[in-house]
C-alpha positions as CSV (number, residue, x, y, z in Angstrom):
1,X,0.4,-12.7,87.8
2,X,-3.2,-11.4,87.2
3,X,-3.6,-7.9,86.8
4,X,-6.0,-7.3,89.8
5,X,-3.3,-8.8,91.9
6,X,-0.7,-6.2,90.4
7,X,-3.0,-3.6,91.3
8,X,-3.6,-4.9,94.9
9,X,-0.2,-5.1,95.4
10,X,0.5,-1.5,94.2
11,X,-2.5,0.0,96.7
12,X,-0.7,-1.7,99.4
13,X,2.5,-0.4,98.5
14,X,0.7,3.4,98.0
15,X,3.3,4.0,95.1
16,X,3.0,7.7,94.4
17,X,3.9,7.5,90.7
18,X,0.9,5.5,90.0
19,X,-1.9,7.0,87.9
20,X,-5.5,6.6,88.7
21,X,-7.8,5.9,85.7
22,X,-10.9,8.4,85.3
23,X,-14.0,7.1,86.6
24,X,-15.5,6.5,83.4
25,X,-12.5,4.2,81.9
26,X,-12.6,2.4,85.1
27,X,-14.4,-1.2,84.5
28,X,-17.2,-2.0,86.8
29,X,-17.0,-5.2,88.8
30,X,-20.3,-5.0,90.1
31,X,-22.0,-5.5,86.9
32,X,-23.4,-9.0,86.8
33,X,-22.0,-9.4,83.1
34,X,-18.7,-8.3,84.2
35,X,-17.3,-11.7,84.7
36,X,-18.6,-13.2,81.7
37,X,-17.4,-11.0,79.2
38,X,-13.6,-11.0,81.2
39,X,-13.8,-14.7,79.9
40,X,-14.8,-14.6,76.6
41,X,-12.2,-12.2,75.8
42,X,-9.5,-14.7,77.5
43,X,-8.8,-16.8,74.4
44,X,-7.6,-20.2,74.8
45,X,-4.3,-21.1,73.8
46,X,-3.1,-23.6,71.3
47,X,-5.4,-26.7,71.2
48,X,-4.2,-29.4,73.1
49,X,-2.0,-27.7,75.0
50,X,-4.6,-26.5,77.9
51,X,-4.7,-30.2,79.8
52,X,-2.4,-30.8,82.7
53,X,0.3,-33.3,81.4
54,X,2.0,-35.6,83.5
55,X,6.0,-36.1,82.5
56,X,6.5,-39.3,80.5
57,X,2.7,-40.2,80.3
58,X,1.9,-42.3,77.3
59,X,-1.5,-41.7,75.1
60,X,-3.5,-45.1,75.6
61,X,-5.3,-46.3,72.6
62,X,-8.6,-46.9,72.8
63,X,-8.8,-49.8,71.0
64,X,-5.9,-51.5,73.0
65,X,-7.7,-50.7,76.2
66,X,-10.7,-52.2,75.0
67,X,-9.2,-55.4,74.1
68,X,-7.3,-55.4,77.1
69,X,-10.4,-55.3,79.1
70,X,-12.9,-57.5,76.9
71,X,-14.0,-60.5,78.6
72,X,-12.0,-63.9,78.0
73,X,-13.8,-67.3,77.5
74,X,-11.8,-69.9,79.2
75,X,-13.9,-72.7,79.0
76,X,-11.9,-74.6,76.6
77,X,-9.0,-74.1,79.0
78,X,-10.8,-75.1,81.9
79,X,-12.4,-78.4,80.5
80,X,-9.2,-79.8,79.6
81,X,-7.6,-79.2,82.5
82,X,-10.9,-80.8,84.4
83,X,-10.3,-83.8,82.1
84,X,-6.8,-84.3,82.5
85,X,-7.2,-85.1,86.4
86,X,-7.8,-88.6,87.4
87,X,-9.9,-87.8,90.5
88,X,-13.5,-88.1,90.3
89,X,-15.7,-86.7,92.9
90,X,-18.2,-89.3,94.1
91,X,-21.8,-88.0,92.9
92,X,-23.4,-87.6,96.7
93,X,-20.4,-84.8,97.0
94,X,-21.3,-83.3,93.4
95,X,-24.9,-83.1,94.3
96,X,-24.2,-81.4,97.5
97,X,-21.9,-78.8,95.7
98,X,-25.0,-78.0,93.2
99,X,-27.3,-77.9,96.0
100,X,-25.1,-75.5,97.6
101,X,-24.6,-73.0,94.6
102,X,-28.0,-73.2,93.8
103,X,-30.1,-70.3,93.7
104,X,-33.5,-70.0,96.3
105,X,-35.6,-68.7,93.7
106,X,-38.2,-71.0,92.3
107,X,-36.6,-70.6,88.4
108,X,-33.4,-72.1,90.1
109,X,-34.9,-74.8,91.4
110,X,-35.0,-78.1,89.2
111,X,-38.3,-79.5,88.3
112,X,-39.4,-82.0,91.0
113,X,-39.5,-85.9,89.9
114,X,-42.7,-87.6,90.1
115,X,-42.4,-90.3,92.4
116,X,-43.0,-93.8,90.2
117,X,-46.2,-95.3,91.2
118,X,-46.0,-99.1,91.5
119,X,-48.9,-101.2,90.1
120,X,-51.6,-101.6,92.2
121,X,-51.5,-105.3,93.6
122,X,-52.4,-107.3,95.8
123,X,-50.5,-108.5,99.0
124,X,-52.1,-112.0,98.5
125,X,-50.9,-114.8,96.0
126,X,-52.9,-117.3,94.2
127,X,-52.5,-119.8,96.7
128,X,-53.3,-117.9,99.5
129,X,-56.6,-117.2,98.0
130,X,-57.5,-121.0,97.4
131,X,-56.4,-121.8,101.2
132,X,-58.8,-119.0,102.5
133,X,-61.4,-120.2,100.1
134,X,-60.8,-123.8,101.6
135,X,-61.1,-122.6,105.3
136,X,-63.9,-120.1,105.0
137,X,-66.2,-122.0,102.3
138,X,-65.2,-125.2,103.9
139,X,-64.4,-126.6,100.4
140,X,-61.4,-129.6,100.3
C-alpha cells in the first residue's frame, strides 16, 4: 500500500492520534520536479524480477525461433512428387494455366514470336506461263 493511500485513509477516518508535520517539512506536490524526483528515489528491485511472469512459461531461444521461422525450400520434394505421377496434362491445359497465372505487367508477358515469313513466290507454275504465252501471243 502506498503512503499517499494511507494518508488519505487516515484523513477520512480523522484519527486523533495523527500528528501533522510542520509545513516546512511537508513535501510540495505542486512543483513540477516533485514527481520526477520521487521516481528517481525509488530504486528498482533485483534485476530480472521486475517483469511480470507467467507460471510455467519457458524462455525460448532466439536461435531456435529463427530456425523455426526460416524459409524451407521444398523444390526437391515437389519435383520428385511431380515426376512420380503418371498423368501428364495436355499442352492446351498447361498453356491456359500459365496464362492465368501470368501477371498483367509488360515484364511478365512472354516475348512475342515473329510470324514466319513465307518465301515470296508466284501462284502460277511454269506450265501456266507457257499456256498463257501460247494463248496471248498466239504462238503454238
